[in-house]
N, C-alpha and C positions, 0 to 999 in steps of 0.2 A: 504494499500499499504506500503510494507516494502522498505525502502531504507537504505543501508548500506555505509558508508563513509569510505574509506580506509585511515587510519591515518599513517600507517607505518608498521613495522615488530617487532615481539618479539625476544627474545634471541635466538630462534632455526630457525629463519628466516621466520617464518609463518606470513602471513598478519593479521594485527589487524584492525577491523572495528568498527565503532561506528553505533548503530542502531539509526537513526535519529528520527523515530517516537518515539521511547522510550526516546530519550534524550529531545524531546519536552515536555514529561510528567515529567522528573525527573530532569532536570536541570544539571548544570556542573560547578565544581570548579577546577580552575588551579592555581598552586602554585609553585613558583621558584625565586631564586634570580635573579637579574639583570644579563643577560648574560646566563641564563640556557636554553633559546629558548622558552619562553611563546609566544612572538608575532609569532615566526615561526609556533608554534603549531596552534595558532588561524587562522593564515593565510592558513594553510593546510586544517583546517576544513571549512573555509568560502570558499576556492576555490573549494573543492570538492563537497560542498553542494549547491553551487550557481545554481540556476534554478530549485532546488527541493523544497526550502522554502524561504520565505521572510527573508531578514537579515537586521538588524539594528544595526549599530556599534557606541558605544560611545567612541571616539578616542581622548584622552587628548594630545597626541603628534603629531598628524597628520600622523602617520605611515601607516594607512590603506587607504588613498585616492588614493593611485596607483590601487586600485581595481576597480575604475570607469572606466578606459580605457579598460581593459580586460573583465570585467564582467558587466559593464553597472550601477555599483552603482552610485547614484546621491550624490554629496559631498555637505554638507551644512556647510558653513563657519560661526560659531556661532559668531565670532566677527563683523560680518557685519549686524546682526539684533539684534532687541530688544527681550527681554524675552518673551513678548507677541507674536511676530511674530514666534519665535521658537515653542511655544506651538501650535500655528495654524498649522505649518508645521507637527508637530506630529500628529495631528488629520487627516490631509490629507494623511499621510503616511498610517495610519491604514485603511483609507478608500479605497486607490488606491492600496494598497498592494506593495508599492515602496520599493526597497532595497536601503537604505542610508548609508552614512557616516556622523555622526555629529562630524565635526572636531573642538575641542576646542583648538587648537594650537593658542598661542597668548594671551590667557586670563589668569589672576592671578588664583590662586587656588580657592578663594572664587568666583570669576565670573564663573569658570568651574563648581563648586558645584551648583551654583544657576541655570545656564542654563541647567544642567543634571537633576536637581530636576523638572524644569518647563517641559522639554521634556518628562521624564518618566511619570510624573504625567498625562500630557496630553494623552500619549499612554494608560495608565491605565484606564482612565475616558472615553475612546471611547465608543460610542453607542454599544449595544449589536450586532446589525447587521455587525458591522465591527471587531468583534472578530476572525480574522483569524489567523492561526498559524504563529508565527515569532520567529526566533532566535534573542535575544537581547544580544549582545556581549558587555561587559564593560570591557575595558583595565584598568590597574591600579585601581582596584575597592576599594582599601584601602583610596584612595582620596575621594570618594563619599559615602562610609560606614565606618567612622573611628570608632574604638573601644573606643576611649576616646576623649574628647573635646581638641581642639588644639588652634591654634591663630585666626582661623576664627570666624566670628560671630556666636553666638549661634542659632540665628533663622535660619541661612543658613544651618548650620550643621544639625539641626533637620529636615529641609526640605528635604535636600539631603538623609539623613539616611532613612527617611520615604519613599521617592521614591524607593529606593533600597529594602527596606523591603517588600513593596507592590509587587515589581517585583518578588522577590524570593519567597515570602510566599503565595501571592494571584494571582500572574500572570497567574498560570497555567489554571485556568477556563476561563481567558480572551485570551487564545492562546499565552500568552508571555512566552518564555522559556528562562530563565536567563543562560547566560554563562559568568562567571566572572572570572578574572585573576588578581592575586596580587602578590607582591613580598615578604609580610610578612603577615602571617595568623594571627600573634599576634596583628597586627594593624587593622585587619579587624573585624567588628562587628560580634559577635558570632551568633546572630539570623539571620544574613543574610548568614553566611557561613554554618550554620546547615541545611538550606532548600535544599542544594544540595545533591543529591543521587549518583552522579557520580564524581569521582575524578581523577585528573592527577597531580601527585606531582614531581616536578623536583627538581634539586640539591639545597640544602640550608645548612646552617652551623651553624645558631643559635640554642642552645638547646630547647628554648621555641618553635620555629617554627617546629623543628624537632619533638618534643614531640606531638604537635597538629596534624602535618601530620600523624605520626605513629598512633595516636588514630583514625583518621578517616579512615585510611587503615586497621585498626585492627592489627597492629604489636606490638610486645613487644619492651621493651627498647633496646635490643641487636640488634634486626632486624632494629631498627630505625637508627642505625649507618650507614647503607648502603646507606641512603639518601645523606650522605656528598660525597658518592663516585660515584654518578651518573654522567655520561659524558654529555656534553652540548647537548642538543637535545633529551635526553632520559628521560622518564618519567614512574613512577609507576601508573598504571591504575588500578581502581576498580569502579564497578557500574553496575547496571542492563543494561545500554546501552553499556557497553563495555565488562566486565568480571566478573563473580561471585566470582573470587579470585584474588588477587594483581597479576599482570603481568608486565614486563617490556616492553616499546614500544619505538622503536627508530623511531622519526618522519620522514616521507618521505620528498621529495623535493617538492618545490613550484614553480610556474610559475611566480608570481610577486614578487617584492621586495620593501622593505620600502624605503623612501626617504633619511633616515639616518641609517647607518648601523654600525657595530662594527668598532672600529679604527684599521687600518692596519699600520704596520710598513713600512715606506718609508726611502730610503737613505738620509743621512744628507748632507747638502752642502758641497762641496770638496774645498771651497775657504781657502787659509792659514789664520792663525790667524790674522796676521797683516793686510791683506785685511779686514777681517771682522770687526776688530777694527775701521779701517778707515770708513767703511760703517756705523757703529753704531754711531761714534762720529763726523761725518762730520758736519760742521757748519750749522746751521739752516738758511734757506733764510730769511732775514729780511722783515718785511711787507713793502710794497709800502709807500712811503712818499707822501701824498697829499698836494697840495699847495691850500690852501682856501683863499689866497690873505690877504691884511692887515686886522688886527682886526679892528672892528667898534669902534670909539670913542664915548662913551656915555658921552656926554657933553651938551645934550639939557635940559634946566631948566624944571622943573615940570610944571610951569605956562604955558610954551609954549606948552608943550605937551596936556595939558587941552584944551587949545584954539584950537589946531589942531583937537582934537577929535570933539569938537563942531562944526567945519566946515565940517564935513563928512556928506554926504547926509543920512537922515534917511533910515533904511531898509524898504523895501515893506512889506505890511501886510503879516502875516503869511498864511493867507488863503484868497483867493479872492471869496471863496464860502461863501455865507451867513449862519450865524449860524443856525443849525437845531434845531427844537423844540425836547424835550425829547420824545414825542411821535414818530416823525419822526425816531429818533435815534433807538428807540426799535423796530420799523417796520423793519429797515434794519438789525439789529442785528438777529431779528427772521428769516427773509429770508436767511440769511447767515447760520444760525445754521440748517435750514431746507435742505439747499443745501449740507451742510457737511454730515448729517446723511443719506441722501438719496444716497450718493456714497458708493457702497458696499465696496469698498477698505478701507473705514475709519474705519472699524471695526478691521482692521489689523494694524493699525498705533497708535503710542503711542500719549497720550494727548499732549505732548509738540509739536510733530510734527502737530498735528491738529490745535494747537493754532497759529502756524506760518501761516498755510493756512488759519485760521479765519482772521488774521491781514490783510493778502494780498487781501482777498474777501471783506474786510471792506473798504479798501483803494480804490478798484475798485469801490466801490458803493459811492465813494465820502465821506467817513466817515475817516478822516485822523487819529484820535484818538480813537481807540476802547474803549468802557467805561468799559471793564473789564480786570482783570489782569488773569494770568495763574491759581491760585487757584479758583478764580470765574468762569473762563471759564470751568474748570473741572466739577464743580457741574451743570453749565448751560448745558454742554454736556450730563450729566446724565438726565436731564429734557428733552432734546431733544430726546434722544433715547427712553424715555417712551411716546414721541408724544406730549409734552407739550412745546409750543414755546413762548406763550404770557404769562410772567411773571407779567403782570401788573394786571391780574385777581386777585381779592382779595381771591378767593378760593385757588389759588395756593401760594399766599403769605402766607396765613395761613398754608397750608400744608408744605412749606418749613420751617417755623418757628417750626412746630411740629417735623419735622425731622432734625433739625439742630444738633442733638447729633450723628446722624449716621455717619459713615465714607462715604467718596465720592463714593467708589465702591458699597455700599449698597443702595445709595440714588435712583438710577435708578430703582431698583426692588420695593422698597416702593412706588414710584410715579406711576409706572405702575399699581400697584394694587388700589392706591388712585384714579387714574384717572377713573378706571372701577367702583369703588365704587361710586364716585361723580355722574357718569353718569348712574348708576344704570344697568351697563352692567353685563354679566356673569363673574364670577371669572377668571382671567388669568390663562392659564395652566402652568404647570411646564416648559414646552418647551419654552413658550413666556417669562417666567421670567428668564430662563436660558439664553436666547438669549440677553436680556437686561444686564444680570449680567456678561456675558462674558465666560460662561462655557457650556460644553456638558454633564456635571454629573448632573443628577436629584437628587442624593443623596445630593449634595452640595446645591441645591435649597432648599430642605427640611430642611437642617440645617440652611440656611439663614433664612427662614421664622420662624423657631423656635427661632432664636436669636432675631428677630425684635419683635416676640411675647413676649419673656422674658423682653423686654425693655417697655413692655406695650403700644406699638404702634399699634399692631395687636391684634385682636381676631379671632382665626380660628375655625370654626364649620364644621363638617362633618355630613350630615343627614343620615338617615337608607338606603338610595339609594346610598350612597357613594359619594354623590355630596359635593364639598367644597364651603363655603362662607367665606368671610373675611371682618371684620368690622374694621374700623378706628375710635376707640372710641373718641378720642380728637376731631375729626371733625364731628362725628355723621354720617358716610357714610358707606354703606354696599353694598357689590357686590351681585349680583344675584348667586345662587347656579350653579355649573358647574362641570364637571369632571376635576379632577386634571391632569390626564395623558394626 
């Protein structure tokens, strides 16, 4: 099916269209200084292709949330959700083919990068059966794929850059077509920009940006000077989805508008200068004075105060409930952890939120002071997700001691394998380990098992029939062979 999206007119007044199917295969890069009309161009493309293809917009300024009313896009306000919840939303978006706007407005730059990295990575890691075609529009792409290190955390920068690189370099086979827009080509990572085959270059003034734009368009130095003279809303287009030679495109009108537009001149106030001065320098209203009454006189001798304290009736006992035995406390905690992991929504909640739920449930079971803090709860949660609730068992005490060097997020995967090995059950599949680890990527599961094996905690074997078994050498446990898929 061929769908052509009318973007506007060329210098002769003829319509210029983008082949949507070709765009999905070849990606698009839009460049132009602030005020050149990049957001207008993206809005035209999104409006004209709405209903033809799934659309996902990474919106750092909240400009595209107005698409929701006219075209039914779902708006996700990233500031209201945790990083893990945003990743879960991304997986559901691919499954249900929903068109969404991820609004990053209100987050700091580092928070925007972290959120976009989690969101794009989760879309990239979606199961193969959900690899439907989708336009992924990233505005202000230089924020998420910077050419050089900045003031943000290096780990966050690398995660964001990796997610953008995957989108532009490897996203095509997964149905993800990147459409990225930037103010400065020089600030955008070259390996991200180089993967686009279609270009729409708007007005720019800096020599380094003009040189890169001209190089992408196949123009010489003299022709590059024309980029400075482009009018607002006019772009030079080149690429298999638009034109085989550079052409000038005047972007057409749009039906929706951003919440924030370009500043417009408005008449100044007509009040005389003297009146304006009176308004500015008028006396500030004093704060109301409160009468707190006479100041108390501190003249009571210390001995008298001590005697008064001694006369106060003793406070009632902290708890009228008899002290519980350690076995009773452990039974209550085990029941509470079982109830938490059986709740399907618990997989979407952060550990800190689940810890509050844990404390409330313990109080409801007449356990006023839960015996674990947040860090201990996180590890216990990993045990519960692996199906281990009774930690008084000597086998699990030994297993936790063996796994003490593992990070908290890897503990659950270790224990689900160790449980099968202890019971002599078949080796857990990659899907089961992925569920406990909190990912949908089987590649990540394989890297996780290799990591644990490199720490000499696992020994993985694959027989001639392709069935995998895993041994926990320090405990002497081995699973039965089973298919890994």
